[in-house]
DRENKOLDO-442886 format. One record per atom (N, C-alpha, C): x, y, z. Coordinates in steps of 0.02 Angstrom, whole numbers, padded with zeros to 5 digits, always signed. Layout:
N
XYZ;...
This chain:
232
+00543-00030-01098;+00546-00077-01043;+00612-00068-01007;+00610-00063-00942;+00671-00055-00902;+00679-00115-00857;+00736-00148-00860;+00750-00207-00819;+00806-00190-00772;+00795-00199-00708;+00847-00188-00659;+00866-00254-00627;+00929-00271-00630;+00952-00333-00599;+01021-00320-00570;+01026-00319-00504;+01089-00302-00471;+01104-00229-00483;+01164-00215-00508;+01184-00146-00523;+01183-00131-00597;+01158-00178-00636;+01157-00170-00708;+01088-00146-00729;+01084-00094-00769;+01021-00068-00794;+01021-00074-00870;+00971-00110-00896;+00965-00118-00968;+00898-00086-00988;+00898-00047-01041;+00836-00017-01064;+00817-00049-01130;+00756-00078-01132;+00730-00109-01192;+00673-00064-01216;+00663-00060-01281;+00624-00005-01309;+00557-00025-01338;+00529-00083-01321;+00466-00099-01352;+00408-00088-01305;+00394-00133-01259;+00337-00124-01215;+00361-00124-01143;+00323-00092-01098;+00349-00079-01030;+00341-00138-00983;+00375-00193-00998;+00384-00245-00948;+00435-00219-00898;+00423-00228-00835;+00467-00200-00785;+00487-00254-00736;+00552-00263-00728;+00576-00308-00676;+00604-00265-00621;+00571-00261-00565;+00590-00217-00510;+00631-00253-00459;+00652-00215-00409;+00690-00245-00355;+00658-00233-00288;+00667-00175-00259;+00641-00164-00191;+00566-00161-00192;+00533-00208-00155;+00461-00211-00154;+00431-00174-00095;+00464-00173-00039;+00435-00145+00020;+00474-00084+00043;+00438-00030+00053;+00470+00030+00080;+00464+00030+00156;+00411+00001+00183;+00400+00001+00255;+00360-00060+00273;+00379-00095+00326;+00341-00153+00348;+00330-00149+00423;+00270-00165+00445;+00253-00170+00515;+00232-00241+00529;+00270-00278+00568;+00259-00350+00577;+00250-00366+00651;+00200-00407+00666;+00188-00429+00734;+00210-00501+00742;+00205-00528+00802;+00224-00597+00815;+00183-00643+00771;+00216-00696+00747;+00182-00744+00705;+00180-00726+00631;+00210-00669+00613;+00213-00650+00543;+00157-00604+00521;+00109-00590+00565;+00055-00544+00547;+00082-00474+00542;+00054-00434+00497;+00078-00366+00492;+00051-00330+00432;+00076-00270+00423;+00056-00226+00368;+00119-00203+00332;+00118-00204+00266;+00175-00180+00228;+00152-00128+00177;+00194-00077+00167;+00181-00023+00120;+00239-00020+00071;+00225-00015+00007;+00279-00011-00042;+00255+00012-00109;+00299+00006-00159;+00283+00027-00226;+00223-00011-00255;+00214-00074-00232;+00160-00114-00258;+00093-00102-00223;+00093-00062-00169;+00031-00048-00134;+00035-00067-00060;-00020-00088-00033;-00026-00105+00038;-00048-00177+00045;-00015-00213+00090;-00033-00283+00104;-00042-00292+00178;-00097-00323+00197;-00112-00340+00266;-00117-00415+00271;-00080-00446+00317;-00079-00519+00324;-00087-00539+00396;-00119-00597+00408;-00126-00622+00477;-00070-00671+00495;-00022-00680+00448;+00035-00724+00461;+00025-00796+00440;-00037-00815+00421;-00050-00884+00401;-00070-00889+00328;-00063-00833+00291;-00080-00832+00220;-00143-00792+00204;-00186-00784+00254;-00245-00743+00242;-00227-00670+00243;-00262-00630+00203;-00246-00559+00203;-00281-00521+00148;-00263-00457+00144;-00290-00412+00094;-00232-00374+00062;-00232-00368-00003;-00182-00327-00037;-00217-00278-00084;-00192-00217-00084;-00221-00164-00125;-00164-00131-00164;-00168-00131-00230;-00115-00101-00270;-00141-00083-00339;-00094-00068-00384;-00112-00047-00451;-00147-00103-00490;-00134-00166-00470;-00166-00222-00504;-00235-00238-00477;-00258-00201-00427;-00325-00213-00399;-00322-00232-00326;-00376-00261-00302;-00383-00281-00232;-00395-00356-00229;-00357-00389-00185;-00364-00461-00175;-00376-00476-00102;-00426-00518-00089;-00440-00541-00021;-00437-00617-00022;-00397-00647+00022;-00390-00720+00023;-00391-00745+00095;-00415-00808+00102;-00419-00837+00169;-00358-00880+00187;-00309-00882+00141;-00248-00920+00154;-00249-00991+00132;-00307-01016+00110;-00312-01085+00087;-00326-01090+00013;-00322-01033-00021;-00335-01031-00093;-00400-00998-00111;-00447-00994-00064;-00510-00960-00078;-00500-00885-00075;-00534-00849-00118;-00526-00776-00116;-00562-00742-00173;-00557-00676-00172;-00588-00634-00222;-00537-00582-00245;-00533-00572-00311;-00490-00521-00339;-00531-00474-00382;-00523-00410-00371;-00556-00359-00412;-00501-00315-00441;-00497-00315-00508;-00443-00278-00540;-00462-00253-00608;-00413-00229-00646;-00427-00201-00713;-00458-00251-00760;-00446-00317-00749;-00473-00368-00794;-00540-00395-00771;-00568-00368-00716;-00633-00392-00694;-00631-00420-00624;-00677-00466-00611;-00685-00495-00544;-00677-00571-00549;-00636-00599-00503;-00628-00671-00500;-00639-00694-00428;-00677-00747-00420;-00689-00776-00354;-00680-00851-00357;-00646-00880-00308;-00636-00952-00306;-00642-00977-00234;-00663-01040-00228;-00669-01069-00161;-00606-01106-00139;-00554-01104-00182;-00491-01136-00165;-00488-01209-00184;-00543-01237-00207;-00545-01308-00227;-00559-01316-00301;-00556-01261-00338;-00566-01264-00409;-00631-01233-00433;-00680-01228-00389;-00743-01196-00407;-00734-01120-00406;-00768-01086-00452;-00761-01014-00452;-00798-00981-00509;-00797-00915-00507;-00829-00874-00559;-00781-00818-00577;-00776-00803-00640;-00737-00745-00662;-00779-00705-00712;-00776-00639-00705;-00812-00593-00749;-00763-00541-00773;-00754-00535-00838;-00706-00487-00864;-00720-00470-00936;-00672-00436-00967;-00681-00413-01036;-00686-00470-01085;-00661-00529-01066;-00664-00587-01111;-00726-00630-01099;-00770-00608-01054;-00832-00645-01043;-00840-00668-00972;-00882-00719-00963;-00898-00747-00898;-00884-00821-00898;-00849-00845-00846;-00837-00916-00839;-00857-00938-00768;-00891-00995-00764;-00910-01022-00699;-00898-01097-00700;-00868-01124-00647;-00855-01195-00643;-00864-01219-00572;-00884-01283-00565;-00894-01311-00498;-00832-01347-00472;-00778-01346-00511;-00716-01376-00489;-00708-01449-00508;-00761-01480-00535;-00756-01550-00554;-00758-01559-00629;-00757-01504-00666;-00760-01507-00739;-00824-01479-00767;-00877-01475-00726;-00939-01446-00750;-00934-01370-00749;-00963-01338-00799;-00959-01266-00799;-00990-01236-00861;-00992-01170-00861;-01019-01132-00917;-00972-01073-00930;-00960-01059-00994;-00922-00999-01012;-00960-00962-01066;-00964-00896-01057;-00996-00852-01106;-00943-00802-01128;-00924-00805-01192;-00871-00762-01217;-00895-00692-01232;-00848-00647-01242;-00864-00578-01259;-00900-00573-01326;-00894-00625-01367;-00929-00625-01432;-00999-00654-01426;-01020-00672-01364;-01087-00700-01354;-01090-00775-01359;-01035-00808-01379;-01034-00880-01384;-01038-00914-01316;-01073-00970-01312;-01083-01005-01249;-01057-01077-01255;-01019-01098-01205;-00996-01167-01200;-01014-01193-01132;-01038-01256-01130;-01058-01285-01066;-01040-01359-01065;-01024-01384-01006;-01010-01455-00996;-01037-01475-00928;-01061-01538-00924;-01087-01562-00860;-01033-01598-00819;-00972-01603-00848;-00918-01633-00810;-00923-01708-00803;-00970-01740-00838;-00980-01811-00828;-00922-01854-00852;-00882-01826-00898;-00824-01865-00921;-00762-01849-00880;-00770-01807-00829;-00715-01792-00783;-00661-01749-00814;-00677-01716-00870;-00625-01678-00903;-00653-01611-00925;-00610-01571-00952;-00631-01506-00977;-00644-01507-01052;-00658-01564-01081;-00672-01566-01152;-00628-01617-01187;-00647-01635-01249;-00612-01688-01285;-00571-01662-01343;-00560-01598-01347;-00522-01570-01403;-00451-01597-01403;-00426-01614-01462;-00358-01640-01467;-00322-01606-01525;-00256-01597-01517;-00216-01570-01571;-00174-01511-01548;-00143-01478-01596;-00103-01419-01583;-00133-01361-01623;-00146-01305-01588;-00182-01250-01619;-00148-01184-01602;-00158-01135-01645;-00143-01066-01627;-00203-01037-01590;-00191-01003-01535;-00245-00976-01494;-00230-00904-01476;-00280-00870-01449;-00271-00802-01424;-00283-00800-01349;-00265-00746-01318;-00275-00739-01247;-00259-00670-01222;-00263-00663-01157;-00244-00600-01124;-00206-00617-01061;-00151-00581-01048;-00107-00594-00990;-00097-00529-00952;-00099-00534-00886;-00082-00479-00842;-00030-00503-00792;+00028-00469-00790;+00082-00486-00744;+00091-00430-00693;+00108-00448-00631;+00122-00399-00580;+00179-00422-00536;+00207-00377-00497;+00263-00394-00454;+00329-00377-00487;+00375-00425-00491;+00441-00412-00520;+00438-00397-00595;+00387-00422-00629;+00377-00407-00700;+00306-00383-00708;+00296-00325-00736;+00229-00297-00745;+00214-00285-00818;+00157-00309-00839;+00134-00299-00908;+00063-00324-00913;+00025-00297-00959;-00043-00321-00972;-00060-00309-01045;-00090-00360-01077;-00110-00351-01146;-00131-00416-01178;-00156-00412-01239;-00175-00472-01277;-00113-00509-01303;-00119-00575-01312;-00063-00615-01335;-00088-00667-01386;-00042-00692-01425;-00054-00753-01465;-00013-00808-01433;-00037-00870-01442;-00003-00926-01409;-00015-00989-01450;+00022-01042-01433;+00009-01108-01461;-00020-01151-01405;-00065-01196-01424;-00098-01240-01377;-00092-01311-01401;-00058-01353-01362;-00055-01425-01375;-00102-01458-01324;-00157-01486-01347;-00210-01506-01301;-00235-01577-01316;-00247-01614-01263;-00282-01678-01266;-00326-01680-01204;-00386-01651-01211;-00431-01643-01154;-00399-01598-01102;-00387-01623-01041;-00357-01582-00989;-00281-01587-00985;-00250-01623-01031;-00178-01620-01039;-00163-01564-01089;-00140-01508-01063;-00132-01449-01105;-00065-01416-01093;-00035-01392-01147;+00024-01350-01142;+00012-01287-01183;+00009-01231-01149;-00001-01166-01182;+00064-01127-01178;+00089-01104-01234;+00150-01064-01236;+00134-00997-01268;+00140-00944-01227;+00123-00877-01251;+00186-00834-01255;+00196-00801-01312;+00252-00757-01321;+00232-00686-01303;+00266-00658-01254;+00253-00590-01231;+00306-00543-01259;+00297-00479-01252;+00347-00432-01279;+00416-00440-01247;+00466-00418-01284;+00535-00416-01260;+00563-00485-01243;+00539-00537-01277;+00568-00603-01270;+00543-00643-01211;+00493-00619-01174;+00466-00657-01118;+00419-00711-01144;+00420-00770-01111;+00378-00826-01131;+00342-00853-01068;+00276-00857-01073;+00236-00886-01020;+00212-00955-01042;+00226-01006-01000;+00206-01075-01016;+00161-01102-00961;+00105-01130-00982;+00058-01164-00936;+00054-01236-00958;+00077-01281-00914;+00079-01353-00930;+00036-01390-00879;-00018-01422-00902;-00063-01456-00856;-00072-01529-00875;-00081-01570-00824;-00104-01639-00832;-00168-01645-00791;-00217-01605-00811;-00274-01592-00768;-00255-01534-00723;-00304-01492-00706;-00289-01431-00668;-00249-01443-00604;-00262-01497-00565;-00224-01506-00503;-00149-01514-00514;-00129-01543-00571;-00059-01554-00586;-00038-01502-00639;-00014-01445-00616;+00000-01390-00661;+00068-01358-00645;+00102-01338-00698;+00165-01300-00691;+00158-01237-00733;+00172-01180-00702;+00167-01115-00736;+00236-01083-00733;+00262-01063-00790;+00330-01035-00794;+00331-00971-00834;+00366-00921-00809;+00380-00860-00846;+00455-00855-00853;+00479-00850-00915;+00551-00847-00927;+00565-00786-00971;+00617-00748-00951;+00633-00688-00990;+00702-00662-00975;+00716-00602-00999;+00782-00574-00993;+00804-00561-00921;+00756-00549-00876;+00774-00534-00807;+00774-00595-00762;+00755-00654-00787;+00756-00713-00746;+00700-00761-00762;+00690-00809-00717;+00639-00860-00725;+00598-00866-00660;+00532-00870-00667;+00488-00878-00610;+00441-00937-00624;+00424-00976-00571;+00386-01037-00582;+00342-01054-00522;+00286-01085-00536;+00244-01115-00484;+00229-01186-00507;+00241-01235-00464;+00232-01305-00480;+00181-01334-00432;+00122-01351-00456;+00067-01376-00414;+00062-01452-00422;+00059-01487-00366;+00053-01559-00366;-00008-01578-00324;-00067-01568-00353;-00128-01586-00318;-00173-01528-00302;-00145-01467-00298;-00187-01409-00281;-00187-01355-00334;-00171-01374-00396;-00170-01325-00449;-00238-01296-00466;-00291-01332-00446;-00358-01307-00458;-00374-01242-00422;-00331-01223-00374;-00341-01160-00339;-00326-01100-00384;-00287-01110-00437;-00270-01055-00482;-00284-01070-00556;-00294-01133-00574;-00304-01153-00644;-00374-01179-00653;-00409-01153-00702;-00476-01178-00720;-00475-01199-00793;-00498-01261-00805;-00500-01289-00873;-00572-01302-00891;-00595-01273-00946;-00659-01289-00975;-00649-01300-01049;-00698-01329-01085;-00688-01340-01156;-00672-01275-01192;-00614-01274-01224;-00595-01215-01262;-00569-01157-01222;-00554-01166-01157;-00531-01110-01117;-00486-01134-01060;-00429-01100-01052;-00383-01111-00996;-00374-01045-00961;-00388-01044-00895;-00390-00981-00857;-00343-00987-00797;-00303-00936-00786;-00261-00930-00726;-00287-00872-00684;-00299-00883-00621;-00321-00830-00576;-00282-00835-00511;-00247-00782-00493;-00212-00779-00430;-00149-00822-00427;-00118-00837-00484;-00056-00877-00483;+00003-00832-00463;+00044-00857-00417;+00103-00820-00396;+00164-00864-00408;+00210-00839-00450;+00269-00876-00469;+00329-00851-00430;+00371-00897-00406;+00431-00880-00368;+00492-00889-00412;+00542-00845-00401;+00603-00852-00440;+00652-00796-00427;+00686-00774-00480;+00739-00725-00473;+00712-00658-00448;+00737-00637-00391;+00722-00570-00367;+00654-00562-00336;+00615-00615-00323;+00550-00607-00292;+00497-00647-00327;+00436-00620-00331;+00379-00656-00359;+00347-00617-00415;+00310-00655-00457;+00271-00626-00511;+00201-00655-00507;+00151-00611-00507;+00081-00633-00508;+00057-00637-00581;+00014-00687-00594;-00010-00699-00662;-00085-00707-00662;-00118-00669-00705;-00188-00679-00723;-00189-00688-00798;-00223-00741-00822;-00222-00754-00894;-00283-00794-00916;-00303-00783-00977;-00357-00821-01009;-00336-00838-01080;-00342-00902-01099;-00324-00925-01166;-00382-00963-01196;-00391-00957-01261;-00443-00995-01296;-00417-01064-01314;-00396-01101-01263;-00366-01167-01271;-00403-01216-01228;
């Protein structure tokens, strides 16, 4: 793992988490912020209001600027309407939710979980558990792989703490999907996204599953994108 911060270069020898610096090699920008950018992360086209298309090593993302969009990448396909409803298909199975708590998940092991959302929550599980998951990071920190984590859960009040290689820690703290805080902390800095009412655009909660799709964290040296699934 190589971390670049300022003029200091530190080489860590376990897994290739990368904290980069220069993101854009060339940018073409029109009035209003619309434009095209080319860089190490790929190509991004934006209309200046948040809608756009990005193509890079992490896959292709199309968004309308209000949270709705589709991502196709190494971990599968994710689609959301920006209000919490969506479908994801990947190596860990299939999850579908209507954004109000109702949904179905089919795991890679063939197990099926379903809820009608009538209790307004993602399930009634309570306690603290060890869980498994998969995390993909892009941007200033890049890494992808399976993880172990702890899950403190009381229905949709959930705190998931996942330990990543080289001392990085990913924390997902929810009080229901709309009220969510996602933090990545590590040797190269701290990145965070704090949602107050619109967390459902990136966080999906179903019984026994916490999913992040299209989360972008801001912090030291730029942004970090997060895709993650936990059995919490």
